[in-house]
NURO-62725 format. One line per 8 residues: for each residue x, y, z of C-alpha. Coordinates in Angstrom, 1 decimal, decimal comma. Layout:
BEGIN
X Y Z; ...
***
This chain:
BEGIN
0,0 -0,1 0,0; 0,9 3,6 -0,7; 2,7 4,9 2,6; 0,5 8,4 2,5; -2,7 6,2 2,1; -1,7 4,2 5,5; -1,2 7,2 7,3; -4,3 8,9 6,0
-6,3 5,5 6,9; -4,9 5,5 10,5; -5,7 9,3 11,0; -9,0 8,8 9,6; -9,3 5,6 12,2; -8,3 8,0 14,9; -11,2 10,6 14,1; -13,6 7,4 14,0
-12,3 6,6 17,1; -13,2 10,1 19,1; -16,1 10,6 17,3; -18,0 7,1 17,7; -18,5 8,1 21,9; -19,8 11,5 20,5; -22,4 10,2 17,8; -23,9 8,0 20,4
-24,4 10,8 22,8; -26,2 12,8 20,1; -28,0 10,2 19,4; -29,3 9,3 23,1; -30,0 12,7 23,3; -32,8 12,5 20,9; -33,9 9,9 23,2; -34,6 11,9 26,1
-37,5 14,2 25,0; -38,5 15,7 28,0; -35,0 16,4 29,4; -33,4 17,4 26,3; -34,2 20,6 23,9; -34,4 19,7 20,2; -31,8 22,0 19,4; -29,3 24,9 21,2
-30,8 28,1 19,1; -28,2 30,7 18,3; -28,4 33,4 16,2; -25,7 32,8 13,1; -23,0 35,3 14,3; -22,8 33,4 17,3; -22,5 30,1 16,1; -19,7 31,4 13,3
-18,1 32,9 16,6; -18,3 29,2 17,9; -17,1 27,6 15,2; -14,4 29,8 14,3; -12,6 29,7 10,7; -14,1 26,9 9,1; -11,7 25,9 6,4; -8,5 27,8 8,0
-5,4 27,8 5,8; -3,0 25,7 7,7; -5,4 22,7 8,3; -6,6 21,6 11,8; -5,2 19,3 14,1; -7,5 15,9 15,2; -8,5 17,1 18,5; -9,7 20,8 16,3
-11,5 18,5 14,1; -13,4 16,9 16,6; -14,1 20,1 18,2; -15,6 21,8 15,1; -17,7 18,4 15,0; -18,9 19,1 18,7; -19,9 22,3 18,1; -21,5 21,4 14,9
-23,5 18,9 16,9; -24,2 21,2 19,3; -26,1 24,0 17,1; -27,8 21,4 14,8; -31,5 20,6 15,0; -32,0 17,1 16,7; -34,0 15,7 13,6; -34,7 12,5 15,5
-36,2 14,2 18,5; -40,0 13,2 18,7; -40,8 17,0 18,7; -39,4 17,6 15,6; -41,6 18,1 13,2; -41,2 19,7 9,6; -43,1 19,4 6,4; -40,2 18,9 4,0
-38,0 16,2 6,0; -38,0 14,5 9,5; -35,6 11,6 10,7; -36,6 8,5 12,2; -33,9 6,4 12,6; -30,0 7,0 13,6; -29,0 5,8 10,0; -31,1 8,6 8,1
***
């Protein structure tokens, strides 16, 4: 195998290891509608400030990528939440 492929694959594996518990926690929050909000509402400037530069010129470390994903989840609407109703789409399962 190509050397750079192996390095990228190993980096990807590390990212998935970090994301697995984050995604599971996000999914579990949708199962507790009486104690978890459907979203963390914020105005776009606040979200932009929390995210920082999305595509920085120098790239991001693994830890910075994980933090960006956590922030994205924080401000995303939980479409699997039972109180989420939308005329165009709705999530009903984790794969969707």
